[in-house]
N, C-alpha and C positions, 0 to 999 in steps of 0.2 A: 436222260445223263444228268439233269440238269438238278434230277428232285435225289437224286443218291448227292452227288455233290455235296448240295444244301445238307443232307442227313451228317458224311461224314463230316463238315465241317459242323456239325454241332455238336456232336460226337467227344471232337481236340474242344471243343468248350470248354464243353461242361469233365473235362476230365485234365484240363488247366483247371477251371474252382475248384474242379476237385485237392488235385495239388495244395494251391493257395488256400484254400481250406483247412486242409490238414496242417499246414506251417500255421496257419493264424493261430488254429486252437492250441498247438504246442507252444507256443511264445505269448502267447497273449498271457495277461493277469486273469483278462476275462472267462478267463476257459468255460468255468461253471455257465456264464450266460450264454453262449456258443451254445453249449452244449445243448442247453435247454431250446436255444432257437434252432437247432439244426430236428431236434426230437419234437418239435413240435411241426416243425414244419412236413418232416417225416411222417407223422401221423395223418395233416390231411393229405400227403400223396398219397396216401392208403385206403382217406376215407372215400379220395373222388373217382382211383382205378376200382373199389368195389361201386360204388354207385352206375360209373358206365359198366362196369360187369354185369349188373343186375339188371338195367336197363337192356344191356343190351340179349341176355340173357332172353325178357320177354318180348322181346321185337323176333327174336328167333321163336320162340317160338308159337308167337299168334303167325308169321310165316308157315309157320309147318298145320297148324290149325288149318290155315285155310285155304292149304294145299290139300288135307285129306279130305277136306269138303268140298275141293275139286274147283276152288274156283284158285284164280292170279295171286300168289304167293304176297302181293302188296293190295291187292282185293278187300273190300268189306261185301260183307252178305247183302247190305241193298245195291253196293255197283253190283254185283252179281245177278243181282233180281234185274235186271233191268238189261241185261241183255239178249 
């Protein structure tokens, strides 16, 4: 329940931040600067998402390879030989 409350608070904060950012972009004379900052931040976000997805995919394939070899999901070949 506590974790859900923090998630909800985070979503509300992001929503408010989005509204403020939208209003600022429309009212400020530096619209081009803020637009560039937003595009760069968005690109950085997607790079992080892609890196995490790539690492997660590698972890899943390693786990499946270990399981098909008869080892535990997080076990290495050296650990399996010691059993």
